[in-house]
N, C-alpha and C positions, 0 to 999 in steps of 0.2 A: 536435571541435566547430568549427562554422563560425566563422571570424574575423569574418564580417559580422554575426552575431547572437550576441554574447556578452551577459553580464548587464549590460553598459553600456546596452543597449536596455531598454525597458519590457517587463515580463513578457508583456503582451498581444501585443506585436509579436513577441517570441520565439516564443510559442505558435503564431502564424499562419505565420511565415516560416522559422524555423530548420529546415533539412533540406528545405525545399520549393523547390528550385531548378526554375525553369521547364524543361519538357522541351525539350532542344536540337533535336529533330526538328520538333516542331509548335508549340512555344511554349506548350503547355498549362500553366496556372498551378497545376494540381494534379498531383502526381507520378503517373504511370501505375501500374497494377497489373501488375507484371512477373510474370505467372503462367507461370513458366518454370523448368525444372529445370537446364538446362545452357546453355552459351554458346559460340559459335564463337570459336576462337582464331585470331589472325592468323598465327601460326607456333607451333611447339612451345614452350611456356613464355611466349609473348607474348600477354598477356591484354588485352582492351579494358576499361579502367576497373578492372582487378583482379578481374573476375568470371569464375569458371570453373564453379562448381556452387553451387546455391542453398542448400545446407546451410551452406556456408562464408560466402556473402554473396549478397544479393539487393538490387537497387537500391531496391525499395520498403521493405524492412526497413532498409536503410541510412538512408533518409530519416527513418524513425521513430527510429532509434538516435541520429542526430545531433540530432534534436529533443529527445529525452529528456536527452541530455547537456547541451544548452544550457539547458533548463528548470531542471535541478538544479545548474547551475554546475559540472559534472564534466568529467573528461577523456575518459571513454569510456562510452557507453551501449550496452546489449545488450538485445535483446528476445527473449522466450521464449514457449513455447506456453502457459504458465500461470504464476501466481505461485509455485506449489510447484516447478515446473521451474526457475525462477530460483533459488529457495532451494537446491535440490538441487545445482545447478551451483556456487553460491557455497560451500557446505559442502565439496564434494569438491575445490574449488580450494584452500581454506584449511586443511583438516584432514587428518590421517592417524590411523589407529587409535592410541589412547592419549591423544589430545588431549581437551580439555575446553572446554565452552561454559557461559557464564552466561546463563540465559534468564529472561524476566520471569514473575512469578506471575500474570499476566493476559494470556496470549498467545492468539492465534487457535488454535482447536482443530486445524486441519490442520497448523500449524507445530509444535505440541506432538507430534502424531502422528509427524511426520517425525523429530523428535529421539528420541522415546521408543520408537518401534516399528521404525524403519529404521536410524538412525545409531547407536543404542546397541548394536544387534546387530552393527554393524560395528566396535565397539570405541571409539566416541566417548562420553564421559560428559558429563553436564550437571548443573548445580546451579541451583536456583530462587531468585531474589532479587526483592525489591521494588525495582525499578529507580528508583522515585521517592525512595528512601532511599539516599544514598551509602554509609552504613555497611553496609547490607544487601548492596550490590554488592561492596564490599571484602571482606566476610566470605565471600562465595561464591567468590572467586578462589582458584585453586590455581597451583602452578608450571607446570601444564600448560594453563592457560587461554589459548586462542588467539582467542576471539571473545566479546565482550559484545553480546548481542542485545537490542534495544529496540524496542518499539512505543509510539508516542506521537502522538496519543491511542491508547490500547490498545483491544483488541477482546475482550470487549464492555463493559467497565466504565469506559471512557473515562479511564483513568489517564494522568497526565502525568509525563513524565520530563524533567529538565533535561539536554538533550543536551550542552551545553558542559561541564557538570560531570562527566558520565559519560565524555565524551571525554578529559578530563584523567586520570581513573582508568584508562581503557584505555591511554593513552600511557604512563603510569607503570608499568603492568604488562606492557607489550609485547604487548597484545592489540589486535585490530581491533574497532572499533565499527561495528556494522551497525544501521541504523535502518530499520524498516518504516514508510514514509511514506504508506501507502495511505490512511489515514483523513484525513490533512491535505491531501495532494497538494502538489506543489511550489509551487502558487500561494499556499498558506497557510503553508508551512514549508519552510525550506532547511537540512536537516541537515548537508550538506557544509560550508556556511559556518560552522556551529557546531562543527565538528571531527570529524564522522563520517567514516569511511573509505569506506563503501559505503552507498548508499540502495537499498532494495528497494521495488517496487511490484507489487501485483496490478493490471495494466492493465485487468482486467475491470471494475473499480470506477469511481472518479471519472474516471480518464484516458479510458477509452472513453465512459463516461457514459450509455449508452443500453441497457444490458442485452442487447447483441446480439453480444458478442465475449468470448472468454476469452484472456487473455494475461498475461505477467509481464515484469518489467524489473529490471535492475541498472544502477546508475550508480556508477562508481568515481571517487574524487577523484584518484587517482594513476594516471598513464599506464602504469606498469609493471604494477600490479595489473590495470588494464583489459586489458592484453595477455594476462595469465595467464587471466583470466576468459574472454576471447575464444577462447583455445586450447581451454579445456574446453567452451565452448559448441559449438564445431565438433566436438570429439571426442566429445561426448555426444549432440549432435544434436537436443535438444528446442527447436528454434528456432520463432519466430513465422513463420507462413506469410505470403505476400505480401498476400493479401486481408485477413487479420486485421490485419496491420501498417497497411494502408491505412485500415481502419475506425477503429483507434485514433488514427491521425494526424488523421483527420477530426474525431474527438471532441475531441481536444486543442485544436483551434482555438477551441472555445467554453468551454473549462475555466474561464477567469476569470469569465465572466458567470454560468455555472452555479453555481460555488462561492459567489459573492456571494449568489445567491438561496437556495441550500441553507442557508447560514449564517443568513440573516435568518429563514427559515421555522423552522429548528431552534430558534433562540433563543426565538421566540414559542411554539413547542410546549413547550419545556422550562419556560418561565415558567408556562404554563397547568397543566402537570402538577404543579408544586410546590404549587399551590393546590387540587388535586383531593383530596377526602376519601378516595378509594379508592387513592391512590398513597402509599406509605410512604417512598420515597426516589427521587430523580432524579439521574442521572449525566450531567452535561453541563459541560464545562470553562468555558463561558461564564457559568455561575452564580457569583456572588461567593462563595457558601458552598462551592463545590467546592475540595477541598484543593490542587489543582494550578492554581487559577485564575490566580494571579499569575505563575507560570512560563509557563503557556500564553499569557497576555497579552504576555509578554516575547518569546517565540520564535515566535509565530504571528501572522499578519496578522488572522485571525478564527478562530472556534471550530469551524467545520465543520458538517456536516449530520447527524451521528450523535448519537442520544439513547437512553439506556437508563433503565428505571425498574422499581422493584419494586412489586408489587400487593398490597394487603390481601387476605387470604384464601388466600394460599399458591399452590402450583403450579397447581392446577386453575383458580383464578381467573385466573391469568396466561394459561393456555391458552385460556380462554373469551374473554378480551379479544382475543387474536390471531384467534380464530375469528369474532368478531362484527365485526371491522373490514371496511369496505366500500371506502373510497377507498384506504386502505393495503392493498396486496396482500400476502397471506400467502405468503412465499417467502424462500428463502435468498439470499445475496449482498447487495449494497449499492451505493450510489453512482450509481444510475441516475436519470434525470429523474423517474421515477415513485417514489412512496413505497412502502416495504416495511415489513412488520412480521413478527417471528418470535419464537419461544421458544428462546433459545440452548441451554438445558439439553437439549432434545429434538431440536434441529436442528443448528445450526452448531457447537456445542460439546459434542455428545454424546461425542466422542472423549476429553474430559478428565474424564468422570464417574469418580468414585472416586479421582481424583488430587488433588494439592495445588492444581491449577488449576480444580477443579470450580466452576462458576458457581452462583449462587443459583437455586433452583428456581422462585422467584416472579419471575424477571427477564424483562422484555420488552425487545427491542431494536428501535429504529426507524431506518430510513434515510429521513430526511425529504427528500422530493423538491421539485420546483419548481412544484407545482400551486398553486392559490389557497389561501392559508394558512387562510382562513375555512373552507374545505371540510375541510382536514386537522384543524383544531381541533374542528369539529363531529363528525367521524367518531370521533375519540378519545373525545370526551365521551360519545357514545352507546355506544361499545364498553366504556367503563368503568362505565356506569350499571348 
């Protein structure tokens, strides 16, 4: 992490400047896209800036990784080809066959698929816990537990976990606490400062922010663990390419202003939905009636741009709401400047159907964008009519 841009600076300053050293050749204020595979060595084993092959390191990716570490207050940031590639690297770094993970009962479908369909076949077991309930987390632990995995806010039911509390449980049990910070972003939440060992991001979402790139990231609190992750990143090879790294780095510069607008719009959308007669329940941590509201208010700067709700009339009614939306685009993913709507049961969370993580069939998930909020409210009202 750059000494010049530590968390002693304001977040907005860090987002714009960390890792963004002016190009020494031209003075370009934006890091170049080093679209290169290999590098000339001055002599055998004498590298310029430590670069020899772009799987191992690339200057554009380095700029992004330094920025990520600074934003999360970590010792090492690593960028990957996707969020699941980052998860895969992390799990293969920390686990061996016979180990055990505690996972949340409201996890992203792709994460659950990785645990249940890939790593379980490799000999890694998992238990499901309500991570918002410390007793549930403790009950899920075994003598083989190496990781406690948390999403907060969670996907798609916006559950909230007290990170500091679960960090204490992890330390006492000898496990690592991993926090998927995708929904909040480092602007709204700092899991490492609350005791987490590793933060995970799908860079595809709020960090990129414009639905034009796929990427993932890990940020480690500990330098030694960061080195272990970097070894596996190089050994496994699912790295972020230079152009994708550059796109994410550009997106991060506007992360604070985007997240402010996402949060304002989402709060107004959630408030409207609570009053709509065709909505039976709203999931948004900014609502005082949300069971995790007080914890979210304590550990988050604001409540983010994700809102889920259940629709009167069941699954078909929820599907029809998604199909009728016009300003909200029907599509998977989230975190872009444009608003998205989806039916998790048939789309992003189809992989958890029939499991303990199955989502309600009448659930609709919104990624509230930064458009005019009046247009968003009007679109939802007509879709729900």
